[in-house]
N, C-alpha and C positions, 0 to 999 in steps of 0.2 A: 478764557484757556482752560481745558481740564487737563489734570494732571493723572499721572500712572503711577503707582506703586507696583514692586514685588511680581510677581507671575503674568499681570497685564504687561508690563513694560519688558520684561525677558520675552515673551510672547513676539510683541511688536519687531525689538531689535533684534531675534533671532531666526524668525519664519518669514518673513518678506518674502524668500524665495527658497529653494532647494527643498520645499516639502515634502514628507517622507509618501515615496508610494509603497506604501504597505497595506495590506487589510485592517491595521490597527493603527493608523498615522498618529492621533491623538496620547497613543500610548507609549509613542518613542520619543515626542516629544515631551513627555512628564518625563521620560529615564534622562534624557537629556539635561532637563534641567532641577531634575531631584525635586520632580512633584506626583501628585497622583492623576492618571487618566481621569477621574470626575473633576479633580483641579485644574485641567485643561479645559475641558469641554465647558465649564462653568465659566473658565475666564474668557474664553473667546465668545460666550455668548453675552456675558456683563460688557464686552467692547461693540458685541454688537447694539444692543439694548441702548447704549451712549451713544449711536451714532458713528465711532470711531474708528468699527469695521466696518466695511462694506459689504464681503464675501472672504470666504475662503477657497479660491480658485486660479482659474486659468487665465491668464492676460496673453492676448493673440499677437502677432503680427499681423501690420492691417493687410488687409487684402489677398490673403492666402487662406483664408476660410469667409466664402463670400466676396460683400462689397464693403468699402467704408467711403465717407467724405468729410472734411469740415468744409461748416460753412458759417456764413455771418450775414447779420441784418442791422441797419441803422433804422435804429426804432426811436421813435420823441420818447422823450423822460416819460410822460404822463401816459403813455399807452404800454410801458415798458413792463411791468407786471401782469397785463393781458396778454400782450403777446408773448412772452416767458411763457404762461399757460398755456397757450394753443401750444408752443411748440415741446413741452415737455410730454404735451397729450399722445403727441407722434409713439408709437409702440418703438419705430426705429430711431428714435432718440436718444442716447445713454449718456452724455454729456450736453448740459446748457448752463451757460459762466454768462454772466455780465462782467464787461471789461470795460477800460478807460478809454475810448476810444470814439471816433463819430462811427466808426460799425461798433456797435456796442453789447450785442449780443450774439455771441459764438456758442455754434455745437454742432454736435458731431451726429453724423448718421450711419447706421448699419442696417445692414438687409441679406437679404441669402444671392441676390444678384446687382447689377448696376440700373435694373427695370425699376428693382423696389426702390432706390437710392432716388431715381428720377421722380416716381409716383408722390414719394414722403418729400421731397424738394418743391414739387408741383403743388404739395397740397398745402403746405407752409405758407409759400406763397398765393396761393387761393384765399386763403383762409385771415391771411394777415394784410393782405393789398402792398405787400411789401415786394420788393425786389430780390431775392435771395442772393448773395454771393458765393459760389461753389469752390472751393477749394481744395483736390482732390490731389490724396497723396502723389508723389512722384518718384520719391528717393525717399527711406529711413536710415540714418544713420547710428543712432540709438535710441532703445525705447525701453526705460526702467524708469517706472514710478515708486519705486521702494526706497525709502528716507530712513538717516539714521534719528535717534530722538535726542542725539546727543547736542544738536544746532545743527542751523544752516553752514554752506559752505564756504562764506564768507569768514566764519570765525574757527573753522578748523586747524586743528595741531597739526603741524608737520607730521606727525606718525599717522594722526586721522585721514589728510592727504593720501598717503602714501598706502595706509591700506585702501581707502575708498580707490585707487586709480587701479590697484589688483582687481579689486572687484569690478569695476567700469574694462577692465578689460578682454571680462566673459561673456560683456553685454554687448557688446556693439556689433554690429549688425555687419555680416560681410557676404556682400552679394545679394543672392534672391534665393530662398530656399528648393531646393531641387524636385521638388515635388508637389504636388496638389495633395487634396485627402481622399480618403476612401468614404464610402456613403457611411457607414460604420463608424470611422474616425468622426466623421458631421454630426452624426447621431451621440456618439458622446459628448464632442463640444457643446450641443444645444443644452444636454442634461446638465451640462457644469455653467450656463451662463449665470443661475442664481446664487452657484457656490455648492459647498459640500454641506451635506449634511452634518449639525454639529451632536455625532454620536459615536457608537463604538466604531462600528464598520461602513461610512461614508461613500465608500467607492463601491460598494454593493448596491446602495439603493441608484447609483450614478451608471453602474453596469444596466441593472433591472429597467430603469427606464430606456437603454438604449436596445433594449432585446439582447444584454449577452451577458454573460457570468463575471463575477468580480476579478475573477483573474484577466480575462480577457481587456476590460476595461483599466486595469492597472497596466497593459502590456502594451497597449494603445496609447495612451496617456505618455507614459514613456518614450516610446517612440517618437509622439509631435514634441515633445521637449528634447529630443536627441535631434530629430532633423529641422528645430527652429520654427516651428508652426507654433508653437507655445513658448513665448519668451520668456517669461516668468509664471511659476505655480508657486504659491503662497497665500498670504497674507495679506488682502488689499486694502489698503486700508486710507479712511477721510483725513488729508491733511490738515485741514483747517480747525475742525475741534480742538486738536494740539498744537495750537496756536502759529501755525504754519499759512498767515493770511496775507504775509507779503509774496505774492505769486504774480511770476510777471509770464507773458508769452511773447519775446525780444524776436522783431525780424528785422532782416536786412534785408536790403537789393544789392545781390553781387552777380559781377559778370557771370555769364551763363562759363563761358569756359573754365570758371575757378572755382564755380560752387561746392561742387561735390568734395574738395580738397579743402576747402575751408570748413564744409562741414564735418568730414570725417575729426580736424583739426579741435573744433569743437566738441564733438560728440565723446574726446577722449578723458575731456576735464571731467572728476567729478562732481561737480555741483552742478551740470546741464542733466537733467530728468528728460529730454527729448528732444530731439535732434532731428529736423524732416527738412525737405526740399517739397516746394508746391510752387504751383503757375504763378505767376504776376496775373492781376488782371486788369488793366490799364482803362482808362486813367485815375480809379478811383481804391486802386492797391498795386502798389510798385513795387511791393517785395515777395523773394522768393525760397530765404532760407529761413527757419523757425529753429527758435530752443526755448524749452520752458524750464526755470528756476524757482524753484522752491525757498522760502525763506521766510523767517519770520519778524524783520523788521525791514522796512522799505529802503532806507539808509543803505545799510548791508548788500539789500540786491541789486543796486543802482550801480557800486562799488564793484560788485561781482560783474556788471554787466561791462564795467569799463576795463576791468581788467581781461575780461576776456576778452575784447574788441583789441586790445593791446597785443595780446597773445597773438591772436589771429592777423595782426595789420592788416584792418580793415576799419581803421579809425575815419577812412575818406570817407566809406559807404553811409547813403543813407539809409536810418535805422529807425525804429519806434518802437515802445516799453511800453505795453498793454498788462496793467497789473489788474490783476480780476477783483471784481467786488462781493458779487454774488454767486452762489450754487443754486443752482433751481432743479437741476437733475443730476445725478451720478450713480450710474448701475453696469452691471456687465455688457457686454456688448449683444446684439440681437440677431441670431441667426434664419431666423425663421419669420422677420417681420416684414 
């Protein structure tokens, strides 16, 4: 596990969301933590070099721009690395993980439209010789992969839980976004896919890539955040290098008439990083409610799963806990694949 000290810890603790939308954002961050602009830029560069920082940029609400789906494969152990490499080689795949389950390789496919998603899934199946389980998003309740450095949710104090709950109330997804995106906004999001440059005026480069000036780029990004298309803007951190290795995708089979109510209830809990509804695929996949928990200790995460299950009164419902084993790929979503 990597440790953080000084400016690096302050950057991760303070700027996973609510990133300054100004011409010189790193200078504004520096002023808030009593550091120099170059110190902030250099600190972020070190985080990137150590594999902790994926990028500085946007997390998009699924299917508001382009299309995406979750998919899974059941892979023989002696082929897992070979198949994972095939999946990761696809430009449209942005996340690719091994998980503890008969369906042991899970990946996210993004693209410009549903046709591009289907093409990627078809190629993966053809190249691996394996059937692909496709689980498109039906409804998202919360999407927020930011996390604190002081520990996992199972060990939070009452004060930390209260503070996290206040923040969580801001991130819950209420209904569907009121609109799609314009072509200029799409170009901005494509330019943001790999993150902001670590330079004095990173939004100038984003605007230039999108054929816009700096102020236009900032205005469009602010509008995308305001309208819920960008769900979070800030540091996107890889949690595993920081000791968050007991990470579990928890799934339940919830009656269709109850799933939205239960999903919203789970989403309100600070320890739940993601919560969404996807279709069952009988007989191989009987689950329709998904939640992601990030933790450092396997036992603590399992205790948190039990606590959530009791709180939501779903102890009688079938469930499975799929801990992550390895991350083969993690990057921002591709809107042009």
